[in-house]
N, C-alpha and C positions, 0 to 999 in steps of 0.2 A: 229671737232675742234682740229685743232692743239696743241703741248706741249705749256705749258705756264711757262715760267721762272722765274715769281715770279711777285708778288704785292708792290710796296713802300708805305707803309704806314707813313704818315710824322702826328708823333702824336706831336713832340711840347714841351710842360710843361701846366701845369695849367688845366684847364678846354677843354682846345682842348685837352687835350690828350683823354681825356673820350671818344670823338667820335672812335679813333682810336681803343680803346680798345674796343668799341663795336665792331665795324665793324673785328679786326682781332679776336676777340670771336669765331665768327658767323664764321668768314674762314675757323679756324681750327675744330671747329663743323662739317663745310662742309666735313669736309677730304682734304683741303686744306692747305700746311706744308710749302709753299716756301714767308711768309711773310717776306718781310725786314721793320724792324719798326724803323724810326728815332726818337731820342730822344734829347731834348737841354742839352748841355754841363749844370753843373751847377745841374740840376734835376737828378741827376744817383740813387736816390731813385727808379724812373720810374720802371729802367732794370728790376727789379727784379718783378716786376710785370710784365710784358712783355717779358721775359723770354720762359715760359711756351707756347707762341705762336707765335713764330716767330726768327726772329735772331736781335737784337739789337746795331743799331749803333748810335753813338754820335755823335753829331753836334754841331757848336757854332752857339749859339743865339744873332743875330742880335741884337736886341734890347731890351734892359728889360725893363720889365713893367713899367710904366711913366717916362719915363727915356727921356730926352729932344735928338732928332733924331741925332745931329751931334756927340753925344757922341758916338755911335757906327759905325763910317763911316768905323776906320777899321776891325772892327768884321763884317760887313755887305764885305767886300772883302773877307776875310778869309774864310767869309761862302758862298760865292761864287766859290772861288776856292777850297775848300770842296765839294758844292756839284757835281759839274763839274768834279771831280774824282768818286765820288760816281755812279755818271750817268755813267761813260764811263764801271766801274767794274760791275754795276747788268744794262744791256742793256735787262730794263724791258718795257713792253707799254702801262703798265696800273699804275696810280696814284693816290692814296689817299691821299687828304691835309686838315689835322683836322681843319685848321686856325692859326690866329694870324701872326705875319710876319717874324718866324719862317719857314712858310710853301713855301714862295718866290723863293728864291735860289732853292732851287732844285725842284721847277716844272718846274719853267723856263728854267733851265739847262737840266731837263730829255726831256724836249717838244722839246728844239732845238738839242740835243746830240740824243735823241730814238724817236722824234716824238712822245712823248708819250700822252696817254689819261689822259685827266686831270680831275679828280672829287674831289670839293670841298663842304664844306658844311658848310652852313649860324649857326648862333648862335643859340640856340636853344629858345633863350629869345631875340629876334629882333624879333620887327613887323612891326615898323616905320622908321626904322632907319636901312641903310648898313652898312656892318662892312666893314670898308677899304681893307681888302685883298681878301675876298672874290671877293667885285667888281672887283677887278683888276684881279683877277686870271679868272673870267668869261670873263675880257676883253682881253682876253691873250688865248680865249678858251677853258675854262674847262667850265665845267659842274655843275651847281649849285644845289645841294640837299639842301629840306627844309624839314623841319618838320612840316610843320603847312601848311593847304589851305590858309590861313591867308597873311605868306610870297608872295605870288603869286603878291602881290601888293609891293613891293619893288623889289623882282623878277621875272619879267612876263614871262621868259623863262626859270625857274628851276624847279625841279621833285620833286614833293612832297611827299615821301618817309613813311612817319611818322614820329613819336619822335625817336631820335637817342641817348640810353644812356645806358648807360654801366649793364650789365644784374648781377640778384643778384647770389651771389658766397655764401652767405651763407643763411642759415634759417632764415628767421627774428622770433626774438624773444624777449620780454620783461626783459632787465638787472638793469630797473629801474635808469637809469641816465639821465641827459641832454646832446645830442652831439653839442655842438657850432661849426659850422667852419667858415672860412672866407679864404679860398684860400690862395695862396699867400701873397698880401699884409695883411695879417690881418686885424683886426678893434678896437681901443683900447676902442672907448666912449660903442660900445657895449659890451664890454668884461667886462668892468667897471658899466655896468646895469643889467647887469648878475650876476654879482656879489652881488651888492643892490637887486636883488630879494631874494636869500637867498637862493636858490638851494643847498638841501646839495652835491649833487651827481652828478660832472659834467665833461666829457671830452670837451676839450678844446683841437684846431685845432688852433693855432695863427698867421702862416705863419713869417711874418719878426717882428712882434710883439713880443718881451722877453716875454716868459708864466711865468715865474720862479716865481716873484714876487707873480701873482694869487697863485700858488702852495701854494708859503712860508705862504701868508697870508689864504689860504684855502687849510687845509692838506688833506681833502677828495677829492677834484679836482686832479685829470691826468691832464697834459698838454706837451704839445710837438706842434714844431714847422710843419713838417710834416711829412708824413706817406704813405705807398706805398702800404697800406692797411685799408683805410678808410672805403670798404666793411664792414671789421667785425665793426666796431665801427658802423657804419648804422643800421646792421642788430642785433644788441641789444641797440639800444635807443630807451626811452619811446618815446621823445620828440626830436626831432633835428630843430635847428636853424641856418639857413645859410643865405651867401649873396646872391645877383640875380645871377644866373649861372648852373650852369650842376650839380652842388653836391644836389640840390633843387631838379631836375628832377628822379636822384637816388634815394632818398630816397623815395620819393612818388609814382614815377613809379614802381619805382625795388619792393621796399619793405613797399611802402603802408603808411609809418610811419605819424602819426602826425606832422608836418612842418610847420615852420615859413621862412619868407622868409623878410632877413633885406635888404632896400635898404643903400649899401656900396658908400658913395663919395668917397671912394680912388681908387675906381675903374674907373677912366676916361676915358679908351677906349672904355668902356663897353657899356650895351645899355642904351637907356634913358630909365627915369620914366616911360614915358607912355606906354614903350617897355615891362618894367617887372613889371607894372600892369595889363595888360594882360594877362604876363606869369603865373602871380598868381592865374588869374581867372583861365587860361587852366588847374594851377595845385588841385585846387580849397583850398588855401593857403591865406592866411591871409597877410598880405606884411607891415610893420612895414617899414614907409618914411622917418620918424625923427625917431631916436632912443633917445625913453625916456624912464621915468621904467614906466610913466603909460600908454604907447602906450604898453610897452612886455608886461605888466600884461594884457593890452585889450586883445592882440593876444593869448596869452597862454589863455586866457577862450573860444577863439574866433576859436578855431580847430576844426576842423571836420573831420568825418571819409572823405576816396574818393571815386566816386559815378563815375566817368565816367573811360571806359575802352578804351585802344590807339593800334593800330596795331605797333608791335614792327618794327621802321624802319631800326633799323642793319641790319638785315636779308635779309629787301630785299636789302639794299646798296649792302651787302658781296655777290648778287646772282648777281647784277649787278657787280660787277667788276669781279666776276672770268669770266660771260659770255665776259667780253668786251679782258679778258686776254686771253683766249680760243681763242675767235675767230680770232685775228689778227695774 
């Protein structure tokens, strides 16, 4: 095999960055140290998380979560311009796109300028609906990687690798707190219900929702908008309450924590309710589709240990990327 100049990993932001982190981690463990990891501007807290595993580059996010398409037209132009410069600087033949619109400019410019081989990955919670970006990148010649056999129903030409999730970075212990985490957008109605449940020790990751009123009313709570080290909090939690998305898979598969998934209607571009029902079954966790005090109490009472074991998909992906990089 020939010398490999590097692999571009498009991390983006939010849950999509988790797939890139899992793969970068495995590549580094395999002895590969030429990862170029691309993170969205505005999410600089992710830089520290990725720095040990490669060179981190910031780039414009064309479309922000839940934003109308027309508002980001200028950013789309800027993102394609930045991507062309980056693809010209790093003449690499292998690109892994974690998903979301953030992946589009750089995968396309890399394909055009460097004839790069493109790999992308469907969201772990999608079973009946296809992610728009992943569908577009497949049409552009990309190989779609899948977590579950059932996802072949939506991507028949995809490659099943097993669930890709961030590996455990800390020892799992019980520090007697409930971790509530809802990604980028937050979920006020859920936070209000959690407050009424009367948990004494709560760690709240609130995203775009201001966490200060909750801490003011509940002095024993710890609250913040974002963190670069969600793993430390997952490792110590006695219960994790998460929205649909990848954090639930880290809590459940990496740390095997008691976990509840709540349907967050603010995530308008995510998986369907039916998708999330299947996802919850895969992880063997209760799903709260309509947030209420009774629904959350019932979910807490019905949390059970995880009995299933899955192959770690991120290691298989890392080996695929490394083989592609070195073979060209």
